[in-house]
C-alpha positions as CSV (number, residue, x, y, z in Angstrom):
1,M,0.0,0.0,0.0
2,L,1.1,3.6,-0.6
3,A,0.0,4.6,2.9
4,E,3.0,2.9,4.6
5,P,5.7,5.1,3.0
6,F,3.5,8.2,3.7
7,I,3.1,7.2,7.3
8,A,6.7,6.3,7.7
9,F,7.8,9.7,6.4
10,F,5.6,11.8,8.7
11,L,6.4,9.5,11.7
12,L,10.1,10.0,11.1
13,R,9.7,13.8,10.6
14,S,7.6,14.2,13.7
15,V,9.8,12.1,16.0
16,R,13.0,13.8,14.9
17,K,11.5,17.2,15.5
18,I,10.4,16.1,19.0
19,L,13.8,14.6,19.8
20,R,15.6,17.8,18.5
21,N,13.5,20.0,20.8
22,A,14.0,17.7,23.8
23,H,16.3,19.2,26.4
24,Q,17.7,15.9,27.6
25,P,17.4,12.4,26.0
26,N,15.2,9.9,27.9
27,P,14.2,6.2,27.5
28,S,10.8,7.1,26.0
29,A,12.4,9.3,23.3
30,Q,15.1,6.7,22.6
31,A,12.4,4.0,22.3
32,M,10.3,6.2,20.0
33,N,13.4,6.8,17.8
34,V,14.2,3.0,17.6
35,L,10.5,2.2,16.7
36,T,10.5,4.9,14.0
37,Y,13.6,3.7,12.3
38,G,12.4,0.1,12.8
39,I,9.2,1.0,10.8
40,V,11.3,2.6,8.0
41,I,13.7,-0.4,7.9
42,L,10.8,-2.9,7.7
43,F,9.2,-0.9,4.9
44,A,12.5,-0.9,3.0
45,A,12.9,-4.7,3.6
46,E,9.4,-5.3,2.4
47,L,10.1,-3.4,-0.8
48,I,13.4,-5.2,-1.4
49,F,12.7,-8.8,-0.2
50,H,8.8,-8.9,-0.6
51,T,8.4,-10.3,2.9
52,Q,5.0,-8.7,3.5
53,A,3.6,-11.8,5.3
54,V,6.1,-11.4,8.1
55,T,6.8,-7.7,8.2
56,K,3.2,-6.5,8.2
57,W,2.6,-7.8,11.7
58,V,5.8,-6.3,13.0
59,W,4.7,-3.1,11.3
60,H,1.4,-3.1,13.1
61,L,3.1,-3.7,16.4
62,L,5.7,-1.1,15.9
63,L,3.1,1.5,14.8
64,L,0.7,0.8,17.7
65,G,3.7,0.9,20.1
66,M,4.7,4.3,18.8
67,I,1.1,5.6,19.0
68,A,0.8,4.3,22.6
69,I,4.1,5.9,23.7
70,A,3.2,9.2,22.1
71,L,-0.3,9.2,23.7
72,L,0.9,8.1,27.1
73,K,4.2,10.1,27.6
74,K,4.0,13.8,28.4
75,E,7.2,14.7,26.4
76,F,5.4,13.6,23.2
77,T,2.5,16.0,23.6
78,P,3.2,17.9,20.4
79,A,3.0,14.6,18.4
80,R,-0.4,13.6,19.8
81,T,-2.4,15.3,17.0
82,L,-0.4,13.3,14.4
83,M,-0.9,10.1,16.4
84,N,-4.6,10.7,16.7
85,A,-4.7,11.2,12.9
86,I,-2.8,7.9,12.3
87,L,-4.7,5.8,15.0
88,P,-7.8,5.1,12.9
89,F,-5.7,3.9,10.0
90,A,-3.6,1.7,12.3
91,I,-6.6,0.1,13.9
92,L,-8.5,-0.5,10.6
93,S,-5.3,-1.8,8.9
94,L,-4.7,-4.2,11.8
95,G,-8.3,-5.3,11.8
96,R,-8.3,-6.0,8.0
97,D,-5.1,-8.0,8.2
98,A,-6.4,-9.9,11.2
99,Y,-9.7,-10.7,9.5
100,V,-7.9,-12.0,6.3
101,A,-5.5,-14.1,8.4
102,I,-8.3,-15.7,10.4
103,S,-10.9,-16.1,7.6
104,G,-8.4,-16.8,4.8
105,I,-10.5,-14.7,2.5
106,R,-8.8,-11.7,0.8
107,N,-11.7,-10.4,-1.2
108,N,-15.3,-10.2,-0.1
109,T,-17.7,-7.7,1.2
110,V,-16.1,-7.5,4.6
111,T,-12.6,-6.8,3.2
112,D,-14.2,-4.2,0.9
113,Y,-15.7,-2.5,3.9
114,F,-12.3,-2.6,5.6
115,D,-10.6,-1.2,2.4
116,T,-13.2,1.6,2.2
117,A,-12.8,2.4,5.9
118,V,-9.0,2.4,5.5
119,I,-9.3,4.9,2.6
120,F,-11.5,7.2,4.7
121,S,-9.0,6.9,7.5
122,L,-6.3,7.9,5.1
123,I,-8.3,10.9,4.1
124,W,-8.9,11.7,7.7
125,M,-5.2,11.3,8.4
126,V,-4.2,13.6,5.6
127,A,-6.8,16.2,6.6
128,M,-5.6,16.1,10.3
129,I,-2.0,16.2,9.2
130,I,-2.7,19.4,7.1
131,M,-4.7,20.9,10.0
132,S,-1.9,20.0,12.4
133,S,0.7,21.5,10.2
134,R,-1.3,24.7,10.0
135,Q,-1.8,24.7,13.7
136,Q,1.9,24.1,14.3
137,K,2.8,27.0,12.0
138,A,0.2,29.2,13.7
139,L,1.6,28.1,17.1
140,Q,5.1,28.7,15.9
141,K,4.2,32.2,14.8
142,E,2.4,32.9,18.0
143,K,5.4,31.5,19.9
144,Q,7.7,33.6,17.9
145,K,5.5,36.7,18.5
146,T,5.4,35.9,22.2
147,L,9.2,35.6,22.2
148,Q,9.5,38.9,20.4
149,E,7.1,40.5,22.8
150,E,9.0,39.0,25.7
151,E,12.3,40.3,24.3
152,Q,10.7,43.7,23.8
153,R,9.3,43.7,27.4
154,K,12.8,42.8,28.7
155,W,14.3,45.5,26.6
156,M,11.7,48.0,27.7
157,S,12.1,46.9,31.3
158,A,15.9,47.3,31.0
159,R,15.4,50.7,29.3
160,K,12.9,51.7,32.0
161,E,15.4,50.9,34.7
162,E,18.1,52.8,32.9
163,L,15.8,55.8,32.4
164,E,14.7,55.6,36.0
165,K,18.4,55.6,37.1
166,V,19.1,58.5,34.8
167,V,16.0,60.4,36.1
168,A,17.0,59.6,39.7
169,E,20.6,60.9,39.1
170,R,19.2,64.0,37.3
171,T,16.7,64.6,40.1
172,A,19.4,64.4,42.7
173,E,21.6,66.8,40.6
174,L,18.7,69.2,40.2
175,R,17.9,69.0,43.9
176,G,21.5,69.8,44.7
177,Q,21.4,72.7,42.2
178,K,18.1,73.9,43.7
179,E,19.7,73.9,47.2
180,Q,22.7,75.8,45.9
181,V,20.4,78.3,44.1
182,E,18.3,78.7,47.3
183,Q,21.4,79.2,49.3
184,A,22.7,81.8,46.8
185,L,19.3,83.5,46.8
186,A,19.3,83.7,50.6
187,E,22.8,85.2,50.6
188,L,21.8,87.6,47.8
189,K,18.7,88.7,49.8
190,S,20.9,89.2,52.9
191,T,23.4,91.2,50.9
192,Q,20.6,93.2,49.3
193,A,19.1,94.0,52.7
194,L,22.6,95.1,53.9
195,L,23.0,97.3,50.8
196,I,19.6,98.8,51.1
197,Q,20.3,99.6,54.7
198,S,23.7,101.1,53.6
199,E,21.8,103.2,51.0
200,K,19.4,104.4,53.7
201,M,22.3,105.2,56.0
202,A,24.1,107.1,53.2
203,S,21.0,109.2,52.4
204,L,20.5,109.7,56.2
205,G,24.1,110.9,56.4
206,E,23.6,113.4,53.6
207,L,20.3,114.5,55.2
208,T,22.0,114.9,58.6
209,A,24.8,117.0,57.3
210,G,22.2,119.3,55.6
211,I,20.1,119.4,58.7
212,A,23.1,120.3,60.9
213,H,23.9,123.2,58.7
214,E,20.2,124.2,58.2
215,I,19.3,124.0,61.9
216,Q,22.2,126.2,62.8
217,N,20.4,129.3,61.3
218,P,17.2,129.2,63.5
219,L,19.3,128.3,66.5
220,N,21.5,131.4,65.9
221,F,18.3,133.5,65.6
222,V,17.0,132.0,68.9
223,N,20.2,132.6,70.7
224,N,20.6,136.2,69.4
225,F,17.1,137.3,70.1
226,S,17.2,135.6,73.5
227,E,20.3,137.7,74.3
228,V,18.7,140.8,73.0
229,N,15.6,140.2,75.1
230,V,17.7,139.8,78.2
231,E,19.3,143.2,77.5
232,L,15.9,144.7,76.8
233,I,14.4,143.4,80.0
234,E,17.3,145.1,82.0
235,E,16.6,148.4,80.1
236,M,12.8,148.0,80.9
237,K,13.6,147.5,84.6
238,E,15.6,150.7,84.6
239,A,12.8,152.6,82.8
240,L,10.3,151.3,85.3
241,Q,12.5,152.4,88.2
242,K,12.7,155.8,86.7
243,G,9.0,155.9,86.3
244,D,9.2,156.2,82.5
245,A,6.2,154.1,81.6
246,G,6.3,155.1,77.9
247,E,9.9,153.8,77.5
248,A,9.0,150.6,79.4
249,L,6.0,150.0,77.0
250,A,8.2,150.6,74.0
251,I,10.8,148.1,75.3
252,S,8.1,145.5,76.1
253,K,6.9,145.8,72.5
254,D,10.4,145.0,71.2
255,I,10.6,142.1,73.6
256,E,7.3,140.8,72.3
257,D,8.5,141.1,68.7
258,N,11.7,139.3,69.5
259,S,9.8,136.5,71.3
260,Q,7.6,136.0,68.2
261,K,10.8,135.6,66.2
262,I,12.2,133.2,68.7
263,I,8.9,131.2,68.5
264,F,9.1,131.2,64.7
265,H,12.7,130.1,64.4
266,G,12.2,127.5,67.2
267,K,9.3,126.0,65.3
268,R,11.5,126.0,62.2
269,A,14.2,124.1,64.0
270,D,11.5,121.7,65.4
271,S,10.2,121.0,61.9
272,I,13.7,120.3,60.6
273,V,14.3,117.8,63.5
274,K,10.9,116.1,62.8
275,G,11.8,115.8,59.2
276,M,15.1,114.1,60.1
277,L,13.3,111.7,62.4
278,Q,10.7,110.9,59.8
279,H,13.4,110.2,57.2
280,S,15.5,108.1,59.5
281,R,12.8,105.7,60.8
282,S,11.4,102.9,58.7
283,S,8.4,103.9,56.6
284,S,5.0,102.6,57.8
285,G,3.6,103.1,54.3
286,T,0.8,105.2,55.7
287,K,-0.1,108.1,53.4
288,E,-1.0,111.5,54.8
289,P,-1.8,114.9,53.4
290,T,1.6,116.4,52.4
291,D,2.6,119.8,50.9
292,I,4.6,118.7,47.9
293,N,6.0,122.2,47.3
294,A,7.3,122.5,50.9
295,L,8.6,118.9,50.9
296,T,10.6,119.4,47.6
297,D,12.0,122.8,48.7
298,E,13.0,121.5,52.1
299,Y,14.9,118.5,50.7
300,L,16.5,120.6,48.0
301,R,18.0,122.9,50.6
302,L,18.9,120.1,52.9
303,A,20.8,118.2,50.1
304,Y,22.6,121.4,49.1
305,H,23.7,122.2,52.7
306,G,24.6,118.6,53.3
307,L,27.0,118.6,50.3
308,R,28.4,122.0,51.4
309,A,29.0,120.6,54.9
310,K,31.1,117.8,53.4
311,D,32.8,119.8,50.7
312,K,33.4,123.5,51.3
313,T,34.5,124.0,47.7
314,F,31.1,122.8,46.4
315,N,28.9,125.4,44.9
316,A,25.9,125.3,42.6
317,E,23.1,127.5,41.5
318,I,19.7,126.5,42.8
319,R,16.5,127.3,41.0
320,T,12.9,126.6,42.1
321,D,9.6,127.0,40.3
322,F,6.7,125.7,42.4
323,D,3.1,125.7,41.2
324,S,1.0,127.5,43.7
325,R,-2.1,125.7,42.6
326,I,-0.9,122.4,44.1
327,R,-2.7,121.6,47.4
328,T,-1.7,118.8,49.8
329,I,-1.9,115.3,48.4
330,N,-1.9,111.9,50.1
331,V,1.6,110.4,50.0
332,C,4.0,108.8,52.4
333,P,6.3,111.8,53.1
334,Q,9.3,109.7,54.3
335,D,9.3,107.7,51.2
336,V,8.7,110.5,48.7
337,G,11.3,112.6,50.7
338,R,13.9,109.8,50.2
339,V,13.1,109.8,46.4
340,I,13.5,113.6,46.1
341,L,16.6,113.7,48.2
342,N,18.2,110.9,46.1
343,L,17.4,112.6,42.8
344,I,18.6,116.0,44.0
345,T,21.8,114.4,45.4
346,N,22.4,112.6,42.1
347,A,21.9,115.9,40.3
348,F,24.4,117.7,42.5
349,Y,26.9,114.9,42.0
350,A,26.4,115.1,38.2
351,V,27.1,118.9,38.1
352,T,30.0,118.6,40.5
353,E,31.7,115.9,38.4
354,K,31.2,117.9,35.2
355,S,32.6,121.0,36.9
356,K,35.7,119.1,38.1
357,K,36.2,117.6,34.6
358,L,35.9,121.0,32.8
359,S,38.2,122.7,35.4
360,A,40.8,120.1,34.8
361,E,40.6,120.4,31.0
362,N,40.0,124.1,30.9
363,P,40.8,126.1,34.1
364,G,39.1,129.2,32.6
365,S,35.8,127.4,31.9
366,S,32.6,129.5,32.4
367,Y,30.5,126.5,33.3
368,Q,28.1,127.2,36.2
369,P,26.6,124.1,37.9
370,M,22.9,124.4,38.2
371,V,20.1,122.2,39.8
372,S,16.5,123.2,39.6
373,A,13.3,121.7,41.2
374,S,9.9,122.5,39.9
375,T,6.3,121.3,40.4
376,H,3.3,121.4,38.1
377,Q,-0.4,120.7,38.6
378,L,-1.7,118.4,35.9
379,V,-5.1,116.9,35.4
380,G,-5.5,114.5,38.3
381,K,-1.7,114.4,38.8
382,V,1.2,116.3,40.3
383,E,4.5,116.5,38.5
384,I,7.9,117.0,40.1
385,R,10.9,117.8,38.0
386,I,14.6,117.6,39.1
387,T,16.9,119.1,36.4
388,D,20.6,119.4,36.2
389,N,23.0,120.7,33.6
390,G,25.6,117.9,34.0
391,D,26.9,115.6,31.3
392,G,23.6,113.6,30.9
393,I,23.1,109.8,30.7
394,P,24.5,107.8,27.7
395,E,21.7,106.3,25.6
396,D,23.1,102.7,26.1
397,L,22.7,103.1,29.8
398,L,19.1,104.5,29.9
399,G,17.6,101.0,30.0
400,K,19.6,100.0,33.1
401,I,19.5,103.0,35.4
402,F,16.5,101.7,37.4
403,Q,17.9,98.2,37.7
404,P,19.1,97.1,41.2
405,F,22.9,97.4,41.8
406,F,23.5,99.4,38.6
407,T,25.6,102.5,39.1
408,T,27.9,104.7,37.0
409,K,29.6,106.0,40.1
410,P,33.1,104.8,41.0
411,T,33.5,101.9,43.5
412,G,32.6,103.1,47.0
413,K,30.7,106.1,45.8
414,G,27.3,104.3,45.3
415,T,25.5,101.0,45.9
416,G,23.3,101.1,42.8
417,L,20.1,100.9,44.8
418,G,19.1,104.6,45.0
419,L,17.2,104.8,41.7
420,S,15.9,101.3,42.0
421,M,14.4,102.0,45.4
422,S,13.1,105.4,44.1
423,Y,11.4,103.6,41.2
424,D,9.8,101.0,43.4
425,I,8.6,103.7,45.9
426,I,6.9,105.8,43.2
427,T,5.6,103.1,40.9
428,K,4.6,100.4,43.4
429,G,4.1,102.3,46.6
430,H,2.3,105.3,45.1
431,Q,1.1,104.0,41.7
432,G,2.9,106.8,40.0
433,E,5.6,107.2,37.3
434,L,9.3,107.9,37.4
435,K,10.8,108.9,34.1
436,V,14.0,110.5,32.8
437,E,14.8,112.8,30.0
438,T,18.4,113.3,29.1
439,K,20.7,114.9,26.4
440,A,24.3,114.0,26.2
441,G,26.5,116.9,27.3
442,E,23.6,119.1,28.4
443,G,22.0,117.4,31.4
444,S,19.1,115.3,32.6
445,T,15.7,115.7,34.0
446,F,14.0,113.2,36.3
447,I,10.2,113.4,36.4
448,I,8.1,112.2,39.2
449,I,4.3,111.9,38.5
450,L,2.0,111.3,41.5
451,P,-1.7,110.8,41.3
452,V,-3.7,113.3,43.3
């Protein structure tokens, strides 16, 4: 029959595949290998020696033995589909040969039935083998896909661990950088606070020098008029002793006038001292009605006398132009006073430096330092202008003058916080504006605009 070589081929192919995939050889696998090659050898002997009468029974035994081993042993699970396909043929082929051997009849209705059944079993076997092959291919593809997915998962897991390690290192690095930045920021804030205090103390020193000079005038008046009053009182006593009432009344009138002048200059000294105290203490931020004209005039004179007290050679022309229409407006006088003092001090510094430079270059220069302060009533606003005829501000520096720590003064002459503090006080503390107009070689004008 043609079925034997067909079966022998697929048996050999299936068993070799199983043995190739086995991790370790075992008795069942070795027995299956021996049975498989035995079937192939018997089939070859039958073709060569025509010993079908003997070999067919050995064939049946070997084939059934292989099927039994494959169905009973766990390691041959992949071959069970093939064995289930061959099993009907093996049983029917054995039954047909047994019937012929017992009955001695080769051709009758029963053998025809057997032959027909064998043919259908062969068809069943071929169909099952084809289905098994397709299933094996599908399983192989699925296994391959699973292996690829597993490899991908392993790669992704390794990549994830690597990325997590990198992220952890980067996070630790960023945390360290953050701590360094926070420490640097804390140091910067501390330094800035010290510099701001230094700027306040510097402005306080300038103010104090001006006050010392300015307060001397009313004190001289108080002392002089007090001494005159003492002399007048002695004269009045003498006139009363003489009974000259008219002379005594005239002297008393002089004493009264002098006392009024003492009161006036005493109050003037008192107001100067109060201004100094207001400037020196920390601002509460409380706004109160303030005479802007008087505030500007007072700080202009105090700044001038402060510079004169430090440098006797300093001299500058002072001009004022105050708008009489301006009434009191609600501002924080200490803060606005600091701004005005800072701007006026800078103006005096600018004209002094220009004067020194021109004197060095041209001793016969006719340059006259001048600083002016003016106020103007606008619609809903008040404008304060501080103007000097110094060298002006270069255009490339205009965008930096209100930045903290920026200064054009030599080292030790300024902290770079004066204009920055002034800008914050006017724009943030009073919702106003602080601007500058400048022309190289001709001077600058700082403009304060405060809402009424």
